[in-house]
Structure formats: C-alpha cells, structure tokens
C-alpha angles and dihedrals in degrees: 000000000000116000089236090065097052095099097046124100119265095248092050093047090051090049092053093045093056118098120262093253091067096049115106117245088236092059091110088070091064117093114267111242111203132159111251130188118209099183092095090065091075091062093053099051115124140157124269114272091252097040094108140000118258114254116246108238105211128198097027100127137294094284092067093062090232100068132128102008092023094229095307096108124216127318129330138092094293091059100041103037147009119289122195119243115274090013109162104191098281097298124117108308117249092237089063095043097044102020131225119313131185129356090105129085106226091190096055116113118234109216126192106235121218127178126224089233090060092049090051090049090053090049091052090052091052093243094119126042109224093196091070129057112278108226136164088275094060093043093051099041091049089050091239085133123025102196120036094188109167094342144303128288118196116215128198096214121205127348090269092059095077100075094042093088106098097187138019115275131188116220128194106184140141097258140351134196123240093250091051092051091049093048095048094046091045088058091052098260134115138234125209122180117211135188117248137175127204093253091048090052091052090052091049093052090049090054090243097116136038113257096237115351114110140145093277094045115109127193087223091062091060122068122250089247089059091054091047091049091051090050088211128146120267090255096078096165123144096246094050093048093048091052093046097050100025098240117177103200134048123226117247124235124218119276102175117089093232092055094043092052092048095053092042091060114100089203088066090044088238119185090230095058090102088071092068117104121221112289090008124131127220094251118103093206110029124058121227120247090248091053092049091051092049093050095043093067129210116327117232114234114238111240114211122210118257096240095061115122095200 
C-alpha cells in the first residue's frame, strides 16, 4: 500500500485499491480525500495591503523624486541643521501674533460631576433630604457642587461605591453614568435625566422655575416613588405646578437631535422615554433592529424540490 494511504480508513483504502471497472459511476460525488501539507502557508504570510504606509527612500537618484537633496532643497538652516516645528525665522511666533485656534470643541457640554459617595455623605450630615427628589437645586444650595455649569452628571465611582447608599434616593439630574444608575436602582431609588440650559438652571436656583416639570414631562416617565417623594397631586402638569408654587418661567425642552435622542433613550433614564412607541428605538433617523424585524413581516421558507442532490 502506498505510504499516502496509511492514515485512511480500511473501507476507503479498499475502495481506492479496487480496479476502475468496479468503481461506481457516481464516485465523483464522494468527497475527495487527498493528502495536503499546510507548512508552506507560513512562508507566504504577509500583512494586508493597507497595514502600513510604504517608507519613502530618499536620496536614491533623480527618478525617485526624492534624490540628491532628499526634498530638503538647497542651503539654509532647514537643510543643514534641525529646526523646531512652527519656527518662523526668529521673529514673533504665529501663535503669539494670531493666537490659538482649534483643538477645543466649542459645542461640548461642561457638566459638574458629583459622586454617589459624596451625596450619601451629605445625606448623613443632614444637608440633603433623601425623602424628596434630589435635583440640581438641592445639590447647589447644599454646596454639594460648587459650579453647576451646563448641568450635573452623577457618577457611580469605583466598584465599592455601589453598596454605600444606605437608603433609596430619587435623582433628577442632567446625566448619569451606568454604574450610578445601577447603584441607585439597586438601593430601591430611581434616576431620571432631564434637559437643562444655563438660563434654565439660573431660574431654578432663583426659585423661579420648577426643577423638572415641563410641557414634555409626563408623570408616567417618573417612577411612583418619585411622585410619592414629591408629595404632589396626580395632576403634575406644568400649568398646575406653576399656579401652585407661583413660578415665573417655564423649563425648555430639547430641540437639537442629539439631545432629543439622548433623553428619549430608556437606557439613560431619559424623561422623554415615554414618547417611544412599542418596538421603537430612541433614534429619530435610524430604526432599531426590533422595529425592522416587526415591519419586515414573516419570511417565507424556501421549499426545495425533491430531486435535488445538494
């Protein structure tokens, strides 16, 4: 028997050893067993075509485009020595004459961070009442935060910060991290994120606006514990609350797509999540995979004929 057939089964080796006259005409449908060697693959390994940029080989003749002076030109400090970046010949640098530009996102929001451990410390000192919703007003007036900026973002801190909440609390803030939401809800509390502007925050701190009630606010978006903590009537509409407490200004709701999508997301505990329809995602442009599946309908199974071989 040939050495190549040593590893094959007995039945297969007998089939191969039979003369051609005894082989079935449908033998071409059987899998082809051939000995293959994969060691040569190691010698043909290479990077993808776009894995790295090709190195420019300078000074290799005029045909290369970078020959002779290698792109440095003729004479001068730039050809004979090293010149710092943005060097302008010793005169006043451009960054001093024209100032700095760019490298800063002027549209980015600057949130005031606050940790759950700090909030719990303020509750232990009696500076914050945990039976009422904790908003940007309570955090600022109690000096838990010193600069409200564009809003407040609650952080969960390290992994040990989750069990440090001794009682359920109800937060209404601009944003909250995933660890903070998990820690608050594990303690029996609730988190609701709400859209604010700088002028709206100033009105809230002056007691001229409600901390979170607006036209788009729905009592269904807040938890029952939040309503019980507020001790407010079931009719928590903007007009009724303004008449009851004598507020002068109304709170704005988001108008930019980025803000609307953030506060429509139930994962962020947004106060606009009640506007989502069943199987609908928070995006205003893209549809969620569940929504696409529901609108696609039931797929018809492809029935193959009986006489197919494969």
